[in-house]
N, C-alpha and C positions, 0 to 999 in steps of 0.2 A: 527356472530353466537355466541349464548350464551354458556358460559362454563357449561358443564353438572353438575359440582360439586357446582355451585353457589347456596347458600341458597335462598329460595323463601318464603317470608312472605306475607300472605294475610291479609290485614288490614280492619276490618269491624267496622266503627263507628256507633254509634246510630245516627239516622237521625235528628240532630238538630245542629245549628251552634256552640253552646258551647261544643259539643262533637266532631264534625268534626275537629275543629281547633287543639286541642291537639293531636288527632290521626294523623293528617297530620304532625305535628312536629315530632312525634315518628316515622312515616314512613320515613321521611327524615333522621332521625338519623340512622335508620336501613339501609337505602340505602347507606349512607355515609360509613357504615361499611361492605359493600360488598353484601348486600341483593338485589335480584330482588324483586320488590314490585308490588303487585296487590292491588289497593285501591278500595274498593267496596262502591259505593253509592247506595242508594235505588232510585227507579225511580223518586219519588217526588223531592228529593233533586237534582238529576241529572238535572231534568227539570228546577228547580230554578236556579241552577248554570249556565246553558247554557243561560237562559233568562237574567241573570244579567251581565254575563261576556263574553258571546259568546262561540262558539264551541271550541275555543282554550283553554278554561279553563280545558277541559278534554282530550286534545290531548296527554298529557303525553310524555314520553321518551321511547326509546327502552327497558329499564330495569326499568321503573316506569310507569306502565300502570293503566288505570282505567277500571272498570267493573261495571255493573249495574244489580241489581236484583229487582223484583217486591216487593212492600211493602203493597199493598192493599189499599193505600190512594187514594181517588178519584182524577182523573186528572183535574177535573173542579174546584177544590178548589185552589185558587191562593196562599194561605198561611196557611197551616195546622200546622205550627211550634208551635203555642201557644196552640193547643189542645193536650196536652201531653197524656191524657188518650187514645185518638184515636191512637196516635203513638204507645203507649205501646201495645194496643190491636192488631194493624195491624202487627207490627213486630213479636210479639209472635205467631200469628196464620198464618202468610203468608210466612215469609222469609226462614224458615228452609229448605224446599225441594229445593228451588231455589238456596240457598247457596251450598247445597250438590251437586247439578247439576253443578254449576259453578266450584267447586273444582275438580269434576270429569273431566270436560272439560280441566281444566288447567293441570291435571295430565296425560291426554292421549297424550300429545305432539302436538295436532292439533293447539294449540295457539302459538306454538313456544317459550314456556317458560320452565324453569327448573321445575321439579316436586315440588309441594308444600311441604315445610319442616316444616312450622309452621303457625299458624293462631293467630293473635292478634285481639281480639274483645272487644268492649265496655263491661264493667262489667254488664250493665243492658240489655245485649243481651246474656244472659247465655245459650240460646238454641244453640249457636254456639259450645259449648262444645260437644253437642250431634253429631254435624256434624263431628267434628274432631275425636271423639272416633271411628267412623265407618271406617275412613281411616288411623287411627293409627299415627297421627302427633300431636306434642305438641300444646296446646292451652293456651295462656296467656290472662288473662282478665285485661283490662286497666281501672282502676278507675280514671276517669278524674276530680273528685272533690277532696275535702280535706280529710285527714285522720280523722279529727274531725267530718266531715260530715258523713263519713262512720260509725263511731261509733254512731253518732246520729241516723242513720237509724237502726243500729244493736240493739239499745236499745228500738226500738218500742215494741218488745214483753214485755220487762220489764215494760214499761209505761202502756201497756194494763193490765198486771198482777197486777200492782199497782192501777188500776182503774183510772188512770189519763187521759187516752184517751180510747175510744171516749168521747167527751164532753157530758154532760148530757142535754145540751140545748144550743141554739145559744146565749143566754145571757152570757154564759161563755166566749165568744169572747171579751166582752167589760166590764165585771164587776170586773176585776182584777184577775180572776182565772188563767189566763195565766202567772201571776207573781209567781205562786206557785214554791218554791225552789225545785230543784231536785239535791240533793248533792251526791247521791250514785250510779249514772249511771256508768256502766263499761267503763273505759278508757276516761271518760269525766271530764271536769273542775268541781271543787267543786262550782263554781259560776253559774252553769246552772239554768235557770228557764224553766218552761214548754214551754214558748214562744220561747226559744232559740233552741229547737229541730226543725228538718226539718218540714216545714209547713204542711205536710200531717197529723200531729197529730191534727190539728185544724178542726176536723170533728166530726159530731154527728152520723156518720154512721159506725157501726162495720165492714161493708162489703165494705168500701171505696176502690175504685179501686187502687189508687196510694199508699195508706198505705199498702195494701196487696201485691201489685206488688213489692214494695221495700223489704218487708220481704222475699218474695219468691226469688228474685234475689240474695240477699245477702246470703241466706242460701244455695244456689246452688254454691256459689263461690268456695267452697273447692273441687269441681270436676275438677277445672282447674289445669294446671301444674305450673302456676306462676301468681302472682298478681303484676301489675305495678301501681305505684302511682306517680303523678306529684307533688311531694313535696320533701323536704329535711329533713333528720332525726333530725337535731338540732331544726327545727322549730316546729315539731309536735311529739316529742319523746313519750310522754305518750300515745297518740292515736295510734301511730305506734306500740308501745310495745303491746298494747291491740289487735290490728289487728293480729300481729304475733302470739299471744297466742291463738287466736280463729280460725285461718285459717290453714288448712293443707298445702297448697302450700307456697313456699317462697314469701315474700313480698319485691319487689324491688322498692326503692325510687330513682328516676332518675331526679328529678327536681331541680330548675325550668327549664323546657324543653326549654324555650326561650333562656336561656344562653347556653345550650348544642347545640342547633341549630346554634346559632351565631358562636360558635367555630368550628363546623363541616361543616356547609353549609354557607359559606360567601355570602353576598348579591351580591358582584360584580362579574359578569362574569359567575357564575354558573347557568346553565339553570334550575336546580332544584329550585333555589330561586324564580323563576317566577311562580312556581306552587302554587296556593293559594286556600284555600277552602271557601273563603268568598261568602256567598249567596247574598250579596249586593255589588253594585259597590262602590268602595271606592273613596271618594273625596279628592284628594291630594292637592287641593288648600288651605286647612286648614293649611298645613305645611308652605306654603308661607305666610299666614296671621300671623303665629307665629314668623316669622323671624323679627328681629329688636325689638321685645318686651323685656322688662327687664327680667332678670332671676327671676324665681319664682313669676311672677306677674300675671299669668293666671290661672283661675279655669277651669279645664277640666271636662266636665259632660258627662257621657255615662252610661245609665242604661241597656246596654246589648241587646241581640237579642230577648228576649221573654217578658221582663217586659212590663206591660201595666198599665195605670193609668186613673183616671177620668179627664175630662176637668178641673174641679176645682183644682185638684192636680197639673196639668200642669201649671195653672195660678199661684198657690202659689209658685211653684218652680221658675217660671219666675220672679216674683217680688222679691223673695228672692235674686236671682242672680242680678237683676237690682239694688237693694238697697245696696248690699254689697260693691259696689264701685270699684270692681276689673274687669278687662277684663275677658271674659270667652268664651270658645269654647264649644258649646253644640251640641251633636249628638241627633237629634230629628227624629226618624224613622217615616215613614208615618203612621204606625199602632201603634204608641205609646199610643194613646188614645183609650180606649175600645169603639168599635162600632162607631167611628167617626174619622174624619181627625184631625191630630194634628195641630191646628190653634192657633197661639199666638196673643194676643191683639195688635192692631195697636199702642196703646199708649206705650206698652212695647217696640216695635220695634223702636219707635221714641226716647224713653228715653235712649236706649242702643246703639244708632247709633254710630259707630266708635269704640266701645269696645266689640262688640258681634259678633261672627261668628257662624252661624247655618249650619249644614250639616246633611244629612240623614245617612251617614256612613263614616268611615275613617279607615286609617291604624293605629290602636290604639297603637301598640308598638312604632312606630315612633313618634307619638304625645307624649306619656308618657316620652320618652327619651329626648324630646326637653327641653333645659334649661329654656325656658320661663314658663313651666308648674310648678305650685307650690303646687297644691292640686288636688286630684282626687275624684270627687263626683260620686259614683258608686253604683251599686246594690249588691256589695259584691259577685258577681259570682267568682268562683275560678280562671278561666283564667285571669279575670281582676285583681284579687288580686295578683296573681303571677307576672303579668306584671307590676302592680303598685309598688309592693315591689322590683322588679328588677330594677326599676328606682329610688328607694329610696324615694318614695313619701308618705306623710301622706294621709289618706283617710277619707272621710266623706261619710256615706252610708245610703241607703234606701233599705234594703233587701226586696225582693218581693216574692220569691218562693223557695221551696225545702230547700236545706241545706244552702242557703244564710243567713238565720236567725242564724244558728250556726256559720258560718264564721264571721258574724258581731259581735257576742258576744266575740269570741276569739280575733278578731282584736282590740276590745275596751278594754277588760279586761285582756286577757292573753298576747297578743303580744305588746300592747301599741302603735299601729300605727293608730287607728281609732276612730272616733266618729260616733254617729247615729243621723239622723234627727228625728226619731220617727214616729210611725204609722200615726199619724194625722199630715199631712204636713201643716205647717204654715210658711208663708213667714218670720216672725220675727225670727223663729228658724233657718231657712236656712241661713239667713243673719248673725245671731249671731254666728253660728257654723263656717261659712267660715271666719269671722273676727277673731274668736278665734284661728284658725290655721294659717291664713295668716298674722295676725297682729304683730307677733314677740313676743307675750307674752310667759309665762312659759309653758302653755299647748302646744302651737304650736311648740316651740323649742324642748320640750321633745319628742313629736311625730315624729318630723323630725329626731332627733337623733336616736330614736329607729328604724325608717325606714331605715336609712343609716346603722345602725349596722346589721340589718337582711340582707340587700343587700350584705354587705361585707361577711357575713357568707355564703350566697347563692353563691357568686362568688367563694369562696374557695371550696365549695362542688362540683361545676360543672366544674371548669376550671383549678384547680391547682393539681399537683401530690399529691396523697393521699386523694383527695376529696372523701367524702363518696358517693355522687351521681355518680361520675365517676366509682368508684369501683363497685357500685351496677349495673351500666350499663354493665360492663364486665361480672359480674355474670349472668345477664339476658341473654346476648348473648349466653353464654354457655348453660344456662338452656333451652332456646327455640330451640336450635339446637340438643339437646340430645333426646334420646328416651323418649316417654311419661312416666311420673311417673305412679305408680300403683294407678289409681284413685279410690276413693270410688265408689261403685255402686250407681245408683240412689236411691235404696231402703235404702242405708246406710246414706244418707244425709237427714236431717230433712227438709221437704219442705211444711208441712202443714201450712196454712197461719195464722190462729189463731184458738184456740180451738172452735170446733163446726162449722167450715166452710169447705166446700168442698175442698179436697186436690188439685183438678184439677184447676189450675189457669185459663185455657181457659174458663171453665164453669163460674167462678167468673166474668171474664171480659165480657162474653156474656150476663150474667144476669144483671150485673150492667149497661152496656151500653143500654140495652133494657129498664131498669127501669128508667134511667136518660137520656132520649132522648134530654132533654134540658140542658144537662150538660154544665156548663161554667167553664172553668179552669182559675182562676185568682183571683183578689182581689175584695172585696167590700169596702164599706166605712171604714171598720175596718182595712183594709190592712193586709197583712201578711198571707193570705191563708184561706179564708172561703170556705170550701168544703161541707157545709151542703146543704140539698136539698132545 
C-alpha cells in the first residue's frame, strides 16, 4: 500500500531518444528521493520501445510506473524519429487533452497511486503547463540541451531583427555568408558566427516550422514554476546567468545527471537500474571487444540517434577511420544513411579486419568509461557531450542538427575539449584530426588536460558536499513540491512567433505542413541544416 503523503511526479519527455534518456535519469533521481513516478511515453515511442526491448521494458515497479498517451503519429511509420517537424506538430496538436485525462485518472485514486504533486515536462512540450494550471500542481520544464544552446534559440528573434535570418537565398549556405560574425548576441560567446547558432536559422523561409516552434516554446517557458538544466554552473556560467535574467522561474542546474544517477542509483542490485529508455537494443559485445586493448588506444564513433548522412559521407568517414591507424568502435545505425541502408565497402572491411568493431547501438556510458577509449567522434549532441566530458575524453565532432552546431563551437573555442571535422567530410581531415588528438602532440595533450579538468569540476559539483549541482537539486525538490507560483497569464507572455505571423502556432504548423508535403528534415550536401524549400 502506497503512503498517502508520498510525492508523485509525472514525467513527460519529448518523444525522441535524446530527450527520453535525460528525462529517465531525472525520474530515477526523483524516485531515489522518495517520489512515486509515472513516466509518460507517447504511443509511437512506446511501440518502438516494446519492439526493440520487449514488454519488460515498460513493466516498471510498484512506485515507478509507465503510462502512454496518443501522439497522432501514424502507427504504420516504423521510424518517425527523424521527422522532427511532424513530431512537433503531432505533440502540440494531439497530446494535451490526453495528458489532462491521464492526470485526472491518476488523481481519482483508481490507479492506486498517490495524487499527482508535480509534473516535469520537456521544455519543448510547453503545452503541459496548461494541463497543470487546471489542476493546480507545480510544473517544471526540463531543458535537456545545453544552456548555450538555449540562448542560441533565444537569440533567434535578435537574428531576425538584424536581418541575418532567414537567408536571402540558398547560395548563402555555401558562399561564406554563414561565417558572418555575431558578437553581440545576449548571453553568447563573442566568438559566434551565424553558422554556430542552432541549425534552424539556415532557412530561406520566414515561416519555417522549427524556427518558429522554438521561438514559441522558449517564450512560453516563463509560465512554468521551475526550469531544470542538465549542466553545471561552472561550465556554462555566462549562458546560465543570461537564462536566469530572462526567465521568471528559478533555473536549477543539476548536471551532469549521469554522475548524480551513479551516486543515487547504483547499478548493482537496484531494480531501478534495469529500467532503460533505449529505443534500440544495445549490443554489449562491444564491451568484450574493448577488453584487453591498450588504454586510450580506441576511437569511439557514435553520431547519435537522429543524425543522417549521405552514402558518400559514410565512405569518407570509413576511410578516414581506416587510414588513421587506430582501433575503432563505430556505431552504425541501420538508418544512418539517408534513404538507404548503411552499407560499408568490402575493401574497407577487409582493410580494418581485427581493429574495427561495428554495432548498431551500444550502452554508450559504459563504452565511454572504458579505459581503452581515447577519443570520442561525436555529433556534439548534449547527452553525448555530458557523457564524454564525464569520462574526461577529448572530442572530435560533426554537428548535424539543432543546437549541436552551438555545442561544437563552445567545445572547440570556449571549453577547449573539441575539434571539428568540417561540413564537407573528407577522409584526409578525419584521419588528420584523429591523429592530432591521439598522437600525443601538444593539441591532443591540452585537449585531454582540459577534458579531465572539466570532469573533476563536474565530479565536485555533483558528488561532494557543497557541490552546486547537489545544492540546486535540493532547491528543486523543495520548489516542485511547493504550491505553484503565481504564473503569468498566457496573455502576459509574449508568444507571437515573428512580426507579421499568425500568433496561433497550430495554424502555422498546419499551413506549413500542408505547404511542404515533401518536407525533408536533415542535411544536404552542405551539411548543417538546409531547410529551404
